[in-house]
C-alpha positions in Angstrom: 19.7 12.2 -30.8 17.8 15.2 -32.7 14.7 15.1 -33.8 13.1 16.8 -37.1 9.9 17.6 -35.3 11.2 19.7 -32.4 10.4 17.8 -28.9 8.4 15.1 -28.0 6.4 14.6 -25.1 6.4 11.1 -23.5 3.9 10.2 -20.8 6.4 7.7 -17.7 4.3 6.2 -14.8 5.0 7.9 -11.5 4.6 7.2 -7.9 1.6 10.2 -6.9 3.5 10.5 -3.5 6.8 11.3 -5.4 4.5 13.2 -7.9 4.1 15.4 -4.2 7.4 15.0 -4.3 8.4 16.6 -7.2 4.9 19.5 -6.8 6.4 21.1 -3.5 10.1 21.5 -4.6 8.8 23.6 -7.8 6.8 25.2 -4.8 9.9 26.0 -3.1 11.5 27.8 -5.8 13.2 24.4 -8.0 12.7 26.1 -10.8 12.5 30.1 -11.7 10.9 32.0 -15.0 7.7 32.4 -17.1 6.5 28.8 -18.3 7.8 28.3 -21.4 11.4 29.9 -20.3 12.0 27.9 -16.8 14.9 26.6 -15.2 16.4 25.0 -12.4 17.1 27.8 -9.6 20.5 29.4 -9.8 21.2 28.2 -6.5 21.0 24.7 -7.6 22.9 24.5 -10.3 25.9 23.6 -8.6 24.2 20.6 -6.9 23.4 19.4 -10.4 26.6 19.8 -11.6 28.1 17.4 -8.4 25.5 15.2 -9.2 26.3 14.9 -12.6 30.2 14.7 -11.7 28.9 11.7 -9.6 26.5 9.9 -12.2 30.1 10.2 -14.7 32.4 8.5 -11.9 33.4 11.2 -9.7 33.8 12.7 -6.9 32.6 14.9 -4.9 32.4 17.0 -1.4 29.2 19.3 -0.4 30.3 22.1 2.6 27.2 23.4 3.6 26.5 27.5 3.7 23.3 28.4 5.7 21.6 25.8 7.0 17.3 25.7 5.5 14.9 25.2 7.4 14.5 22.1 9.4 10.8 21.7 9.3 11.0 21.8 5.8 13.8 19.4 5.2 11.9 17.3 7.4 9.7 17.3 4.9 10.9 16.7 2.1 13.0 13.9 3.2 9.6 12.2 4.3 8.5 12.8 0.9 11.1 11.7 -0.8 11.2 8.2 1.2 8.1 8.0 0.9 7.8 8.2 -2.7 10.4 6.2 -3.1 9.3 3.0 -0.7 5.3 4.1 -3.4 7.0 3.6 -5.9 9.3 0.5 -4.8 6.5 -1.3 -3.8 4.6 -0.6 -6.9 7.5 -1.9 -8.7 7.6 -5.5 -6.6 4.2 -5.8 -7.2 4.3 -5.6 -10.3 6.9 -7.8 -11.3 9.0 -5.1 -13.3 10.1 -1.9 -13.5 7.1 0.2 -14.2 7.3 2.9 -11.7 10.3 6.3 -11.4 11.8 5.4 -7.3 13.9 8.6 -7.1 
């Protein structure tokens, strides 16, 4: 879909805990470059491609390279799980899909 007026900004409800997770991933280097020219960290490119493959009906195999800091892995896992729980609770109480649930 093309927009003649350029990119458009939208607002979408997001559980605060999911926002915290997203900001932490940014802090850890998920995105690189200056504002206005940011891109995913180049090391995430194969992960993004794998996600797209799965979403398109394909399958992928994951091969771990060097292990990361287990404390940060645990922190991110916990933050993501909390964000999903909070968003699902908000959606359940609302009775409809109101916020991103991870």
